[in-house]
N, C-alpha and C positions, 0 to 999 in steps of 0.2 A: 896690650893688654898682660896684667902681670898676674900670674897665680904661683907664689911660692910654694915649693914642695913640702918647706918644713912646718906646713900649716896644715890643719882641719878645717873643714867647711860645713855650711849647711845650705839646706835648697833654700833657703829664706836670703841668703846671700852674705852672712855674718863668716868671720873667720877666728879659729881661736890657737894662740900660740900657747904650748905646755911649757912651763919653766917649775918642774918638780911637782908641787901639788898646786900652783897658781896656772889658773890662765888669762890671758892677755885675750881681750875681745875687740873686734871692729869690723867694718864692714868691708866687703871685697870691692877692687879696682871696677868689675863690672857695675855693681848697685850705686858707687860714688857717678860715674857716668852716667849713668840712667836717671839719678836723681838730680843731676845737674848741681849749680851752685847752692853750697850747702850753707843757711845761715845760723843755725841754732840745733843744740843735741839737749835734750831733755834726758835723763838718767837718774834712777833712785838714789836713795843717799847711802852713802857709805855706811856697813853694817845689815844693810837689807837681804832679807835669802830670797833666790830667783830658783825656779825651777828650772828643768831644760824646757826647751820650749815655750816658755812664759815669755810676755812681754816685760821688756826689761825698761824700756825708754820707748824714746821717740827720734827722730831726725827730721828737722826741718829744710826743705830745700826752696828756693824761689818757686817752684812749680806746684809742692805738694809736700804731704807729710805722711813719714811712712815711720811704723812700728819697727822696733829692734826684739828682735827673738834669741833669748839665750839657748846657746850649743849644750851647755852642762848646769847641773844644779850648784849651786854655793852661793856663799856668801860675797857681796859686793865689797871687795877687800879695798877700792881705790877707783876716781873716777879722774880722767885727764882732765886737769883743772886748765891746758892751755887752750882747749876748747872752745871755754868761756870768751876769752877773746878773740880766739882764731879758729872758731870752725872750719873754714875752707883748708885747714890744717889737711882733713879729711879728704878733701879732693887733691890735694897736694902729694899727701905721703901716707893713701891708706893702712898700708903696711907698717909703718914706723912711726913718726909724731902723730899721724892721726889713729891712732887707738884711743877705745873708748872708755872701757873699763879693765880692770883687773879682779878677778875674781877667786876664791877658793873652789879647786873642785872638789867635791865631797862624794861624788860617786863616778871615780874613774872608768869603771866599765861603760859608762855613757860616752866614751870616747869613740868606744869599737862601732858606735852609730851613725859617726861623723864620715864625711867625703873625703877621700885625697883631692889632690889638686886635679888628679886626670879625671877623676869621677864626675867632681865638682864643673869643670868644663863640659863635658858631655851634657848638664843639665841644662846648660845656657846655650848649647849647640856652637861652641866654639873648637 
């Protein structure tokens, strides 16, 4: 399993990559393995404002549906349209082509509450 050091993590298994005042958000390698084959992703429309820890969408796998929790507050800037036709990209490349949304980071101080790769690994006992 991969846990890139350049990302921040939530206890709910989302990751965020910070690029200036934009965050790219997806689910962790651990989460995609737990979910199994992902078949559909449902997220808010571009322009919607979400708060930290708020559900911002759902991810559907063959076995289950799981909520997606936003690591920080901000406005949804972009949805990964490639997931519409190929949601399995999350299984194949969760930290690359499998990203889910881009969001403005409205409260940068919220990043301080997120986990490092090492801290995240401890929450899942790896």
